[in-house]
PDB file of N, CA, C and O in Angstrom:
ATOM      1  N   ARG A   1     -80.163 123.475-111.149  1.00  0.00           N
ATOM      2  CA  ARG A   1     -78.845 123.786-110.691  1.00  0.00           C
ATOM      3  C   ARG A   1     -78.264 123.235-109.641  1.00  0.00           C
ATOM      4  O   ARG A   1     -77.086 122.883-109.577  1.00  0.00           O
ATOM      5  N   GLU A   2     -79.230 123.137-108.651  1.00  0.00           N
ATOM      6  CA  GLU A   2     -79.177 122.394-107.353  1.00  0.00           C
ATOM      7  C   GLU A   2     -78.375 120.551-107.931  1.00  0.00           C
ATOM      8  O   GLU A   2     -77.438 119.971-107.383  1.00  0.00           O
ATOM      9  N   ALA A   3     -79.111 120.126-109.049  1.00  0.00           N
ATOM     10  CA  ALA A   3     -78.810 119.243-108.972  1.00  0.00           C
ATOM     11  C   ALA A   3     -77.226 118.862-110.356  1.00  0.00           C
ATOM     12  O   ALA A   3     -76.521 117.867-110.524  1.00  0.00           O
ATOM     13  N   ASP A   4     -77.264 119.901-110.881  1.00  0.00           N
ATOM     14  CA  ASP A   4     -75.904 119.920-111.248  1.00  0.00           C
ATOM     15  C   ASP A   4     -74.805 120.310-110.516  1.00  0.00           C
ATOM     16  O   ASP A   4     -73.701 120.017-110.976  1.00  0.00           O
ATOM     17  N   ALA A   5     -74.885 121.019-109.282  1.00  0.00           N
ATOM     18  CA  ALA A   5     -73.937 121.137-108.110  1.00  0.00           C
ATOM     19  C   ALA A   5     -73.574 120.321-107.602  1.00  0.00           C
ATOM     20  O   ALA A   5     -72.385 120.168-107.324  1.00  0.00           O
ATOM     21  N   ARG A   6     -74.873 119.202-107.199  1.00  0.00           N
ATOM     22  CA  ARG A   6     -74.206 118.120-106.653  1.00  0.00           C
ATOM     23  C   ARG A   6     -73.723 116.973-107.428  1.00  0.00           C
ATOM     24  O   ARG A   6     -72.938 116.176-106.915  1.00  0.00           O
ATOM     25  N   PHE A   7     -74.117 116.846-108.561  1.00  0.00           N
ATOM     26  CA  PHE A   7     -73.481 115.602-109.441  1.00  0.00           C
ATOM     27  C   PHE A   7     -71.886 116.225-109.877  1.00  0.00           C
ATOM     28  O   PHE A   7     -70.916 115.471-109.801  1.00  0.00           O
ATOM     29  N   PHE A   8     -71.780 117.206-110.187  1.00  0.00           N
ATOM     30  CA  PHE A   8     -70.526 117.886-110.421  1.00  0.00           C
ATOM     31  C   PHE A   8     -69.480 117.873-109.215  1.00  0.00           C
ATOM     32  O   PHE A   8     -68.314 117.478-109.250  1.00  0.00           O
ATOM     33  N   ASP A   9     -70.055 118.304-108.346  1.00  0.00           N
ATOM     34  CA  ASP A   9     -69.061 118.191-106.875  1.00  0.00           C
ATOM     35  C   ASP A   9     -68.985 116.773-106.658  1.00  0.00           C
ATOM     36  O   ASP A   9     -67.835 116.552-106.279  1.00  0.00           O
ATOM     37  N   PHE A  10     -69.624 115.730-106.709  1.00  0.00           N
ATOM     38  CA  PHE A  10     -69.258 114.225-106.704  1.00  0.00           C
ATOM     39  C   PHE A  10     -68.377 114.048-107.594  1.00  0.00           C
ATOM     40  O   PHE A  10     -67.271 113.793-107.116  1.00  0.00           O
ATOM     41  N   LEU A  11     -68.436 114.087-108.924  1.00  0.00           N
ATOM     42  CA  LEU A  11     -67.891 113.767-109.804  1.00  0.00           C
ATOM     43  C   LEU A  11     -66.301 114.056-109.667  1.00  0.00           C
ATOM     44  O   LEU A  11     -65.392 113.238-109.808  1.00  0.00           O
ATOM     45  N   GLY A  12     -66.200 115.476-109.348  1.00  0.00           N
ATOM     46  CA  GLY A  12     -64.835 116.077-109.278  1.00  0.00           C
ATOM     47  C   GLY A  12     -64.040 115.454-108.369  1.00  0.00           C
ATOM     48  O   GLY A  12     -62.973 114.853-108.501  1.00  0.00           O
ATOM     49  N   GLU A  13     -65.039 115.800-106.986  1.00  0.00           N
ATOM     50  CA  GLU A  13     -64.121 114.928-105.898  1.00  0.00           C
ATOM     51  C   GLU A  13     -63.353 113.217-105.993  1.00  0.00           C
ATOM     52  O   GLU A  13     -62.337 112.689-105.543  1.00  0.00           O
ATOM     53  N   ARG A  14     -64.459 112.818-106.807  1.00  0.00           N
ATOM     54  CA  ARG A  14     -63.906 111.329-107.102  1.00  0.00           C
ATOM     55  C   ARG A  14     -63.010 111.332-108.177  1.00  0.00           C
ATOM     56  O   ARG A  14     -62.428 110.252-108.278  1.00  0.00           O
ATOM     57  N   LEU A  15     -62.755 112.003-108.853  1.00  0.00           N
ATOM     58  CA  LEU A  15     -61.597 112.039-109.793  1.00  0.00           C
ATOM     59  C   LEU A  15     -60.614 112.638-109.638  1.00  0.00           C
ATOM     60  O   LEU A  15     -59.679 112.528-110.432  1.00  0.00           O
ATOM     61  N   ALA A  16     -60.559 113.600-108.341  1.00  0.00           N
ATOM     62  CA  ALA A  16     -59.362 114.093-107.786  1.00  0.00           C
ATOM     63  C   ALA A  16     -58.771 112.716-106.577  1.00  0.00           C
ATOM     64  O   ALA A  16     -57.578 112.578-106.303  1.00  0.00           O
ATOM     65  N   GLY A  17     -59.834 111.865-106.021  1.00  0.00           N
ATOM     66  CA  GLY A  17     -59.468 111.121-105.060  1.00  0.00           C
ATOM     67  C   GLY A  17     -59.243 109.385-105.970  1.00  0.00           C
ATOM     68  O   GLY A  17     -59.293 108.364-105.284  1.00  0.00           O
ATOM     69  N   ILE A  18     -59.070 109.317-107.106  1.00  0.00           N
ATOM     70  CA  ILE A  18     -59.235 108.406-108.092  1.00  0.00           C
ATOM     71  C   ILE A  18     -58.230 107.416-107.321  1.00  0.00           C
ATOM     72  O   ILE A  18     -58.594 106.337-106.852  1.00  0.00           O
ATOM     73  N   GLU A  19     -56.718 107.994-107.238  1.00  0.00           N
ATOM     74  CA  GLU A  19     -55.825 107.003-106.163  1.00  0.00           C
ATOM     75  C   GLU A  19     -56.216 106.359-105.041  1.00  0.00           C
ATOM     76  O   GLU A  19     -55.863 105.284-104.557  1.00  0.00           O
ATOM     77  N   ASP A  20     -56.907 107.083-104.739  1.00  0.00           N
ATOM     78  CA  ASP A  20     -56.957 106.877-102.982  1.00  0.00           C
ATOM     79  C   ASP A  20     -58.399 105.802-103.162  1.00  0.00           C
ATOM     80  O   ASP A  20     -58.725 105.173-102.155  1.00  0.00           O
ATOM     81  N   ILE A  21     -59.064 105.653-104.188  1.00  0.00           N
ATOM     82  CA  ILE A  21     -60.652 105.164-103.855  1.00  0.00           C
ATOM     83  C   ILE A  21     -59.809 103.511-104.723  1.00  0.00           C
ATOM     84  O   ILE A  21     -59.926 102.427-104.151  1.00  0.00           O
ATOM     85  N   ARG A  22     -59.057 103.621-106.043  1.00  0.00           N
ATOM     86  CA  ARG A  22     -58.440 102.413-106.077  1.00  0.00           C
ATOM     87  C   ARG A  22     -57.581 101.938-105.180  1.00  0.00           C
ATOM     88  O   ARG A  22     -57.253 100.768-105.379  1.00  0.00           O
ATOM     89  N   ALA A  23     -56.943 102.653-103.930  1.00  0.00           N
ATOM     90  CA  ALA A  23     -55.836 101.603-103.500  1.00  0.00           C
ATOM     91  C   ALA A  23     -56.850 101.248-102.463  1.00  0.00           C
ATOM     92  O   ALA A  23     -56.262 100.359-101.846  1.00  0.00           O
ATOM     93  N   SER A  24     -57.862 101.381-101.969  1.00  0.00           N
ATOM     94  CA  SER A  24     -58.636 101.117-100.717  1.00  0.00           C
ATOM     95  C   SER A  24     -59.973 100.171-101.541  1.00  0.00           C
ATOM     96  O   SER A  24     -61.041  99.886-101.001  1.00  0.00           O
ATOM     97  N   GLY A  25     -59.670  99.896-102.598  1.00  0.00           N
ATOM     98  CA  GLY A  25     -60.763  98.971-103.140  1.00  0.00           C
ATOM     99  C   GLY A  25     -62.062  99.375-102.827  1.00  0.00           C
ATOM    100  O   GLY A  25     -62.764  98.573-102.211  1.00  0.00           O
ATOM    101  N   ALA A  26     -62.478 100.373-103.109  1.00  0.00           N
ATOM    102  CA  ALA A  26     -63.793 101.422-102.918  1.00  0.00           C
ATOM    103  C   ALA A  26     -64.443 101.743-104.276  1.00  0.00           C
ATOM    104  O   ALA A  26     -65.412 102.492-104.396  1.00  0.00           O
ATOM    105  N   GLU A  27     -63.843 101.128-105.256  1.00  0.00           N
ATOM    106  CA  GLU A  27     -64.411 101.207-106.917  1.00  0.00           C
ATOM    107  C   GLU A  27     -65.951 100.913-106.934  1.00  0.00           C
ATOM    108  O   GLU A  27     -66.617 101.771-107.514  1.00  0.00           O
ATOM    109  N   ALA A  28     -66.618  99.875-106.413  1.00  0.00           N
ATOM    110  CA  ALA A  28     -67.887  99.285-106.450  1.00  0.00           C
ATOM    111  C   ALA A  28     -68.947 100.480-105.556  1.00  0.00           C
ATOM    112  O   ALA A  28     -70.072 100.804-105.936  1.00  0.00           O
ATOM    113  N   HIS A  29     -68.415 100.879-104.599  1.00  0.00           N
ATOM    114  CA  HIS A  29     -69.173 101.903-103.386  1.00  0.00           C
ATOM    115  C   HIS A  29     -69.088 102.972-104.465  1.00  0.00           C
ATOM    116  O   HIS A  29     -70.237 103.354-104.684  1.00  0.00           O
ATOM    117  N   THR A  30     -68.227 103.606-105.219  1.00  0.00           N
ATOM    118  CA  THR A  30     -67.727 104.893-105.827  1.00  0.00           C
ATOM    119  C   THR A  30     -68.851 104.793-107.009  1.00  0.00           C
ATOM    120  O   THR A  30     -69.462 105.802-107.361  1.00  0.00           O
ATOM    121  N   LEU A  31     -69.107 103.411-107.648  1.00  0.00           N
ATOM    122  CA  LEU A  31     -69.659 103.215-108.787  1.00  0.00           C
ATOM    123  C   LEU A  31     -71.152 103.461-108.197  1.00  0.00           C
ATOM    124  O   LEU A  31     -71.776 104.352-108.773  1.00  0.00           O
ATOM    125  N   ARG A  32     -71.720 102.890-107.282  1.00  0.00           N
ATOM    126  CA  ARG A  32     -73.149 103.143-106.527  1.00  0.00           C
ATOM    127  C   ARG A  32     -73.371 103.930-106.606  1.00  0.00           C
ATOM    128  O   ARG A  32     -74.241 104.244-107.419  1.00  0.00           O
ATOM    129  N   ARG A  33     -72.617 105.042-105.645  1.00  0.00           N
ATOM    130  CA  ARG A  33     -72.728 106.520-105.401  1.00  0.00           C
ATOM    131  C   ARG A  33     -73.007 107.314-106.977  1.00  0.00           C
ATOM    132  O   ARG A  33     -73.954 107.990-107.380  1.00  0.00           O
ATOM    133  N   PHE A  34     -72.190 107.040-107.388  1.00  0.00           N
ATOM    134  CA  PHE A  34     -72.308 107.627-109.070  1.00  0.00           C
ATOM    135  C   PHE A  34     -73.561 107.333-109.588  1.00  0.00           C
ATOM    136  O   PHE A  34     -74.153 108.325-110.014  1.00  0.00           O
ATOM    137  N   THR A  35     -74.197 106.187-109.690  1.00  0.00           N
ATOM    138  CA  THR A  35     -75.213 105.819-109.981  1.00  0.00           C
ATOM    139  C   THR A  35     -76.469 106.598-109.589  1.00  0.00           C
ATOM    140  O   THR A  35     -77.321 107.016-110.372  1.00  0.00           O
ATOM    141  N   GLU A  36     -76.457 106.716-108.416  1.00  0.00           N
ATOM    142  CA  GLU A  36     -77.347 107.103-107.261  1.00  0.00           C
ATOM    143  C   GLU A  36     -77.605 108.676-107.662  1.00  0.00           C
ATOM    144  O   GLU A  36     -78.677 109.281-107.657  1.00  0.00           O
ATOM    145  N   HIS A  37     -76.225 109.178-108.031  1.00  0.00           N
ATOM    146  CA  HIS A  37     -76.096 110.771-108.240  1.00  0.00           C
ATOM    147  C   HIS A  37     -76.871 111.016-109.782  1.00  0.00           C
ATOM    148  O   HIS A  37     -77.862 111.733-109.927  1.00  0.00           O
ATOM    149  N   LEU A  38     -76.156 110.220-110.934  1.00  0.00           N
ATOM    150  CA  LEU A  38     -77.021 110.204-111.828  1.00  0.00           C
ATOM    151  C   LEU A  38     -78.420 109.975-112.099  1.00  0.00           C
ATOM    152  O   LEU A  38     -79.022 110.702-112.889  1.00  0.00           O
ATOM    153  N   ARG A  39     -79.087 108.833-111.388  1.00  0.00           N
ATOM    154  CA  ARG A  39     -80.423 109.299-111.215  1.00  0.00           C
ATOM    155  C   ARG A  39     -80.846 110.087-110.959  1.00  0.00           C
ATOM    156  O   ARG A  39     -81.927 110.374-111.474  1.00  0.00           O
ATOM    157  N   PHE A  40     -80.337 110.799-110.143  1.00  0.00           N
ATOM    158  CA  PHE A  40     -80.862 112.324-109.589  1.00  0.00           C
ATOM    159  C   PHE A  40     -80.950 113.078-110.302  1.00  0.00           C
ATOM    160  O   PHE A  40     -82.031 113.597-110.583  1.00  0.00           O
ATOM    161  N   TRP A  41     -79.563 113.472-110.968  1.00  0.00           N
ATOM    162  CA  TRP A  41     -79.355 114.609-112.066  1.00  0.00           C
ATOM    163  C   TRP A  41     -80.075 114.339-113.345  1.00  0.00           C
ATOM    164  O   TRP A  41     -80.749 115.205-113.903  1.00  0.00           O
ATOM    165  N   TRP A  42     -79.882 112.793-113.927  1.00  0.00           N
ATOM    166  CA  TRP A  42     -80.243 112.994-115.101  1.00  0.00           C
ATOM    167  C   TRP A  42     -81.841 113.481-115.374  1.00  0.00           C
ATOM    168  O   TRP A  42     -82.072 114.329-116.236  1.00  0.00           O
ATOM    169  N   PRO A  43     -82.612 113.052-114.803  1.00  0.00           N
ATOM    170  CA  PRO A  43     -84.138 113.606-115.272  1.00  0.00           C
ATOM    171  C   PRO A  43     -84.305 115.227-115.085  1.00  0.00           C
ATOM    172  O   PRO A  43     -84.991 116.014-115.738  1.00  0.00           O
ATOM    173  N   ARG A  44     -83.483 115.439-114.022  1.00  0.00           N
ATOM    174  CA  ARG A  44     -83.718 117.338-113.756  1.00  0.00           C
ATOM    175  C   ARG A  44     -83.047 118.020-115.104  1.00  0.00           C
ATOM    176  O   ARG A  44     -83.493 118.900-115.840  1.00  0.00           O
ATOM    177  N   THR A  45     -81.876 117.322-115.147  1.00  0.00           N
ATOM    178  CA  THR A  45     -81.209 118.115-116.775  1.00  0.00           C
ATOM    179  C   THR A  45     -81.965 118.087-117.716  1.00  0.00           C
ATOM    180  O   THR A  45     -82.105 119.127-118.360  1.00  0.00           O
ATOM    181  N   ARG A  46     -82.687 116.903-118.096  1.00  0.00           N
ATOM    182  CA  ARG A  46     -83.237 116.814-119.046  1.00  0.00           C
ATOM    183  C   ARG A  46     -84.711 117.522-119.166  1.00  0.00           C
ATOM    184  O   ARG A  46     -85.193 117.863-120.246  1.00  0.00           O
ATOM    185  N   LEU A  47     -85.341 117.690-117.928  1.00  0.00           N
ATOM    186  CA  LEU A  47     -86.493 118.526-117.837  1.00  0.00           C
ATOM    187  C   LEU A  47     -86.417 120.061-118.101  1.00  0.00           C
ATOM    188  O   LEU A  47     -87.158 120.834-118.709  1.00  0.00           O
ATOM    189  N   GLY A  48     -85.411 120.194-117.515  1.00  0.00           N
ATOM    190  CA  GLY A  48     -84.759 121.844-117.502  1.00  0.00           C
ATOM    191  C   GLY A  48     -84.301 122.290-119.106  1.00  0.00           C
ATOM    192  O   GLY A  48     -84.397 123.405-119.620  1.00  0.00           O
ATOM    193  N   TYR A  49     -83.899 121.325-119.563  1.00  0.00           N
ATOM    194  CA  TYR A  49     -83.307 121.425-121.076  1.00  0.00           C
ATOM    195  C   TYR A  49     -84.912 121.408-121.985  1.00  0.00           C
ATOM    196  O   TYR A  49     -85.140 122.283-122.821  1.00  0.00           O
ATOM    197  N   LEU A  50     -85.552 120.712-121.793  1.00  0.00           N
ATOM    198  CA  LEU A  50     -87.078 120.602-122.228  1.00  0.00           C
ATOM    199  C   LEU A  50     -87.934 121.817-122.184  1.00  0.00           C
ATOM    200  O   LEU A  50     -88.774 122.212-122.991  1.00  0.00           O
ATOM    201  N   THR A  51     -87.605 122.223-121.269  1.00  0.00           N
ATOM    202  CA  THR A  51     -88.355 123.839-120.743  1.00  0.00           C
ATOM    203  C   THR A  51     -87.780 124.867-121.407  1.00  0.00           C
ATOM    204  O   THR A  51     -88.461 125.805-121.820  1.00  0.00           O
ATOM    205  N   GLY A  52     -86.756 124.813-121.542  1.00  0.00           N
ATOM    206  CA  GLY A  52     -85.816 125.763-122.007  1.00  0.00           C
ATOM    207  C   GLY A  52     -85.670 126.232-123.610  1.00  0.00           C
ATOM    208  O   GLY A  52     -85.455 127.316-124.152  1.00  0.00           O
ATOM    209  N   ALA A  53     -85.936 124.624-124.181  1.00  0.00           N
ATOM    210  CA  ALA A  53     -86.228 124.592-125.746  1.00  0.00           C
ATOM    211  C   ALA A  53     -87.485 124.707-125.711  1.00  0.00           C
ATOM    212  O   ALA A  53     -87.522 125.819-126.236  1.00  0.00           O
ATOM    213  N   SER A  54     -88.664 124.437-125.499  1.00  0.00           N
ATOM    214  CA  SER A  54     -90.268 125.024-125.449  1.00  0.00           C
ATOM    215  C   SER A  54     -90.278 126.169-125.276  1.00  0.00           C
ATOM    216  O   SER A  54     -91.235 126.704-125.837  1.00  0.00           O
ATOM    217  N   ALA A  55     -89.527 126.954-124.645  1.00  0.00           N
ATOM    218  CA  ALA A  55     -89.774 128.190-124.687  1.00  0.00           C
ATOM    219  C   ALA A  55     -89.070 129.004-125.614  1.00  0.00           C
ATOM    220  O   ALA A  55     -89.560 130.097-125.896  1.00  0.00           O
ATOM    221  N   TRP A  56     -87.899 128.616-126.183  1.00  0.00           N
ATOM    222  CA  TRP A  56     -87.423 128.767-127.454  1.00  0.00           C
ATOM    223  C   TRP A  56     -88.353 128.832-128.524  1.00  0.00           C
ATOM    224  O   TRP A  56     -88.589 129.723-129.339  1.00  0.00           O
ATOM    225  N   MET A  57     -88.788 127.799-128.367  1.00  0.00           N
ATOM    226  CA  MET A  57     -90.023 127.260-129.817  1.00  0.00           C
ATOM    227  C   MET A  57     -90.963 128.329-129.744  1.00  0.00           C
ATOM    228  O   MET A  57     -91.231 129.029-130.720  1.00  0.00           O
ATOM    229  N   VAL A  58     -91.522 128.491-128.508  1.00  0.00           N
ATOM    230  CA  VAL A  58     -92.845 129.447-128.481  1.00  0.00           C
ATOM    231  C   VAL A  58     -92.345 130.761-128.821  1.00  0.00           C
ATOM    232  O   VAL A  58     -93.104 131.444-129.508  1.00  0.00           O
ATOM    233  N   THR A  59     -91.316 131.226-128.514  1.00  0.00           N
ATOM    234  CA  THR A  59     -90.730 132.377-128.801  1.00  0.00           C
ATOM    235  C   THR A  59     -90.330 132.533-130.233  1.00  0.00           C
ATOM    236  O   THR A  59     -90.149 133.720-130.504  1.00  0.00           O
ATOM    237  N   LEU A  60     -90.115 131.644-131.335  1.00  0.00           N
ATOM    238  CA  LEU A  60     -90.069 131.743-132.340  1.00  0.00           C
ATOM    239  C   LEU A  60     -91.124 131.901-133.291  1.00  0.00           C
ATOM    240  O   LEU A  60     -91.190 132.621-134.287  1.00  0.00           O
ATOM    241  N   VAL A  61     -92.144 130.884-132.669  1.00  0.00           N
ATOM    242  CA  VAL A  61     -93.592 130.608-133.434  1.00  0.00           C
ATOM    243  C   VAL A  61     -94.256 132.197-133.167  1.00  0.00           C
ATOM    244  O   VAL A  61     -94.981 132.815-133.946  1.00  0.00           O
ATOM    245  N   LEU A  62     -93.913 132.507-132.219  1.00  0.00           N
ATOM    246  CA  LEU A  62     -94.886 134.016-131.802  1.00  0.00           C
ATOM    247  C   LEU A  62     -93.892 134.764-132.784  1.00  0.00           C
ATOM    248  O   LEU A  62     -94.598 135.011-133.762  1.00  0.00           O
ATOM    249  N   PHE A  63     -92.635 135.246-133.028  1.00  0.00           N
ATOM    250  CA  PHE A  63     -92.038 136.121-133.702  1.00  0.00           C
ATOM    251  C   PHE A  63     -92.451 135.487-135.458  1.00  0.00           C
ATOM    252  O   PHE A  63     -92.151 136.282-136.349  1.00  0.00           O
ATOM    253  N   ALA A  64     -92.846 134.665-135.735  1.00  0.00           N
ATOM    254  CA  ALA A  64     -92.840 134.336-137.003  1.00  0.00           C
ATOM    255  C   ALA A  64     -94.822 135.012-137.462  1.00  0.00           C
ATOM    256  O   ALA A  64     -95.228 135.657-138.429  1.00  0.00           O
ATOM    257  N   LEU A  65     -95.608 134.412-136.147  1.00  0.00           N
ATOM    258  CA  LEU A  65     -96.702 134.941-136.489  1.00  0.00           C
ATOM    259  C   LEU A  65     -96.917 136.763-136.770  1.00  0.00           C
ATOM    260  O   LEU A  65     -97.538 137.309-137.682  1.00  0.00           O
ATOM    261  N   GLY A  66     -96.009 137.512-135.405  1.00  0.00           N
ATOM    262  CA  GLY A  66     -95.775 138.854-135.926  1.00  0.00           C
ATOM    263  C   GLY A  66     -95.434 139.302-136.988  1.00  0.00           C
ATOM    264  O   GLY A  66     -95.985 140.260-137.530  1.00  0.00           O
ATOM    265  N   ASN A  67     -94.367 138.605-137.493  1.00  0.00           N
ATOM    266  CA  ASN A  67     -94.193 138.857-138.906  1.00  0.00           C
ATOM    267  C   ASN A  67     -94.966 138.623-140.214  1.00  0.00           C
ATOM    268  O   ASN A  67     -94.909 139.206-141.297  1.00  0.00           O
ATOM    269  N   ALA A  68     -95.912 137.301-139.658  1.00  0.00           N
ATOM    270  CA  ALA A  68     -96.899 137.207-140.842  1.00  0.00           C
ATOM    271  C   ALA A  68     -97.767 138.339-140.770  1.00  0.00           C
ATOM    272  O   ALA A  68     -98.054 138.941-141.805  1.00  0.00           O
ATOM    273  N   LEU A  69     -98.223 138.701-139.642  1.00  0.00           N
ATOM    274  CA  LEU A  69     -99.364 139.920-139.546  1.00  0.00           C
ATOM    275  C   LEU A  69     -98.816 140.912-139.808  1.00  0.00           C
ATOM    276  O   LEU A  69     -99.488 141.940-139.902  1.00  0.00           O
ATOM    277  N   ALA A  70     -97.488 140.939-140.002  1.00  0.00           N
ATOM    278  CA  ALA A  70     -97.204 142.416-140.204  1.00  0.00           C
ATOM    279  C   ALA A  70     -97.177 143.011-141.906  1.00  0.00           C
ATOM    280  O   ALA A  70     -97.445 144.042-142.523  1.00  0.00           O
ATOM    281  N   PHE A  71     -96.695 141.692-142.152  1.00  0.00           N
ATOM    282  CA  PHE A  71     -96.497 141.293-144.016  1.00  0.00           C
ATOM    283  C   PHE A  71     -98.214 141.302-144.612  1.00  0.00           C
ATOM    284  O   PHE A  71     -98.458 141.076-145.798  1.00  0.00           O
TER     285      PHE A  71
END
């Protein structure tokens, strides 16, 4: 959640200030910072998704085994 908050906070601020960024010629700096945030955000988000998906799959397998044993 911290990674999401940091990434989307950065993204929202930059989108809101896009006119100022263009006027000051800071596109390269902003893109570099975006890349840094993305490198922090993506691995953590992917790990969180895979962990959640794994837990869901384990639940489904245990439910199927329970049903098989019941029948």
